C-alpha positions in Angstrom: -54.7 -40.4 60.6 -52.8 -40.0 57.5 -51.1 -43.7 56.3 -47.5 -44.1 56.2 -46.9 -44.5 52.2 -46.5 -47.6 50.4 -42.7 -48.9 50.5 -42.2 -49.9 46.8 -39.5 -52.1 45.6 -37.1 -50.0 44.8 -33.8 -49.8 47.6 -32.0 -46.4 48.6 -29.0 -47.1 46.0 -32.0 -46.9 42.8 -31.5 -42.9 42.3 -27.8 -43.7 42.3 -27.9 -46.1 39.4 -28.4 -44.1 36.5 -24.8 -42.7 37.2 -23.2 -46.3 37.8 -24.6 -46.7 34.1 -23.1 -43.7 33.0 -20.0 -45.0 34.7 -19.8 -48.0 33.2 -20.5 -46.2 30.0 -17.7 -44.2 30.5 -15.3 -47.2 31.4 -16.6 -48.9 27.8 -16.1 -46.0 25.9 -12.2 -45.7 27.6 -11.6 -49.3 26.6 -12.8 -48.9 23.4 -10.3 -45.7 22.7 -7.6 -47.3 24.5 -8.3 -50.5 22.1 -8.1 -48.0 18.6 -5.2 -46.5 19.7 -3.6 -49.6 20.0 0.1 -50.8 21.8 1.0 -47.8 24.0 4.7 -47.9 26.1 4.6 -47.4 29.4 5.9 -44.3 30.5 9.1 -45.6 31.7 10.1 -47.8 28.9 9.5 -45.1 26.8 11.5 -42.7 28.3 14.2 -45.5 28.1 13.5 -46.4 24.4 13.9 -42.2 23.7 16.9 -41.9 25.6 18.6 -45.0 23.4 16.9 -43.2 19.9 18.8 -40.1 21.3 21.9 -41.8 21.7 22.2 -44.1 18.7 21.0 -41.1 16.4 24.0 -38.4 17.8 26.5 -41.8 17.3 25.0 -41.8 14.2 25.8 -38.3 13.0 28.7 -38.3 14.8 30.0 -41.4 12.6 29.3 -39.5 9.2 31.4 -36.4 10.5 34.1 -38.9 11.3 33.4 -40.3 8.0 33.2 -37.2 5.7 36.5 -35.7 7.3 38.0 -38.9 6.8 37.3 -38.5 2.7 37.5 -35.0 2.6 41.5 -35.6 3.7 41.8 -38.9 1.3 40.3 -36.4 -1.6 42.8 -33.5 -0.5 45.7 -34.9 1.0 49.1 -34.9 -0.9 51.0 -36.8 1.0 50.1 -40.5 0.2 51.1 -42.1 3.4 48.6 -39.7 5.0 46.0 -40.7 2.3 46.5 -44.3 3.1 46.1 -43.5 6.2 42.7 -41.6 6.2 40.6 -44.5 4.0 42.1 -47.4 6.1 40.5 -45.4 9.0 37.2 -44.4 7.6 37.3 -48.2 6.2 37.3 -49.7 9.9 34.7 -47.1 11.3 33.0 -47.6 8.2 32.4 -51.2 8.9 32.5 -51.3 12.8 29.8 -48.7 13.4 27.8 -47.8 10.8 25.5 -50.6 10.5 24.9 -51.3 14.4 24.0 -47.2 15.1 22.2 -46.8 11.9 20.4 -50.0 12.6 19.2 -49.0 16.3 18.5 -45.5 15.5 16.1 -46.9 13.0 14.1 -49.9 15.1 13.9 -47.2 18.7 12.3 -44.7 16.1 10.0 -47.3 14.8 9.1 -48.6 18.5 8.5 -45.0 19.3 6.1 -44.4 17.1 4.1 -47.5 17.1 4.0 -46.9 21.4 3.1 -43.5 21.4 0.7 -41.3 20.0 2.7 -39.8 17.1 2.5 -43.3 15.0 4.3 -44.0 11.8 1.9 -42.7 9.5 -0.3 -40.5 11.5 1.5 -37.4 11.0 3.7 -36.3 8.1 6.8 -35.4 10.0 7.2 -38.7 11.3 6.2 -40.5 8.2 8.7 -38.3 6.2 11.6 -38.9 8.8 10.7 -42.6 8.5 11.3 -42.6 5.1 14.9 -40.5 5.1 16.5 -42.7 7.7 14.8 -46.0 6.1 16.7 -44.6 2.4 20.1 -43.3 5.1 19.7 -46.8 6.0 19.9 -49.2 3.1 21.9 -46.7 0.6 24.1 -46.6 3.5 25.1 -50.1 4.5 24.7 -51.2 0.8 26.6 -48.8 -1.1 28.7 -46.3 0.8 29.9 -48.9 3.3 31.6 -51.3 1.1 33.4 -47.9 -0.8 35.1 -47.0 2.0 36.0 -50.9 2.7 37.5 -51.0 -1.2 39.3 -48.0 -0.5 40.4 -49.8 2.8 41.8 -52.6 0.9 43.4 -50.1 -1.5 45.1 -48.0 1.0 46.2 -51.2 2.7 47.6 -52.3 -1.0 49.3 -49.1 -1.4 47.3 -48.3 -4.9 44.2 -45.5 -3.0 45.9 -42.7 -4.6 43.8 -42.0 -7.4 40.9 -43.8 -6.3 38.1 -43.4 -9.0 35.5 -42.9 -5.7 37.0 -40.6 -3.9 34.8 -37.8 -5.1 31.5 -40.0 -4.4 32.7 -40.3 -0.9 32.6 -37.1 0.1 29.3 -36.5 -1.7 27.7 -39.4 -0.1 28.7 -38.3 3.2 27.1 -34.9 2.5 24.0 -36.1 1.4 24.0 -38.7 4.4 24.1 -35.6 6.7 21.9 -33.1 4.9 19.5 -35.9 5.2 20.1 -36.2 8.9 20.1 -32.8 10.1 16.4 -32.7 8.4 15.5 -36.0 10.0 16.8 -34.1 13.5 14.6 -30.6 12.8 11.6 -32.7 12.1 11.9 -34.0 15.8 12.5 -30.9 17.3 9.8 -28.7 15.2 7.3 -31.4 14.8 5.7 -29.5 11.3 3.0 -30.2 9.3 -0.2 -32.1 11.1 -1.8 -35.4 10.1 -1.4 -37.3 6.8 -4.3 -37.8 4.5 -4.8 -41.5 5.7 -4.7 -40.3 9.1 -7.3 -38.0 8.7 -9.5 -40.4 6.7 -9.5 -43.2 9.3 -10.1 -40.5 11.9 -13.1 -39.3 10.4 -14.6 -42.5 9.8 -14.4 -43.9 13.5 -15.8 -40.6 14.6 -18.8 -41.1 12.8 
């Protein structure tokens, strides 16, 4: 009569252990990938920050358009009262709105870059947009807004006609709108690929 095979010390679930080991390895790989990716915004937070970024960016373009219109009115206007009113309105608009909308657009853009897969220097279009927006924030608030303030003070004193920086204000607004349009196009089209820095870092991690 054949004897029953001796029982081994292996439990019935022994064949499943390789699968469990593979699952743990997968989890470890996932955690490593997340650690390399860094901090990420949750979907709801990302949508809220994106909404804020779009709203303040559109507001920034609106402020630039209004300032360009007022600067053109001051430059081409022949009625001294109209010219003075235009510069006084431009000084008030620039002083009240340019700083908050420009800074908020830059800050929300940085948060979106850090909190999503795009990063700040990972892709060329993001890095270029960051440079454009930073230049606009610094140049606009340190150079252009004070010029509008000077024009508004001269307008209040009735001495704005013949203001030396009248053409400069129009030129500055044209440049600002051009750069903002370029930044908007980059956000929509997302051209080019990864930056050299990002490609080098990615290849070193994959080795």
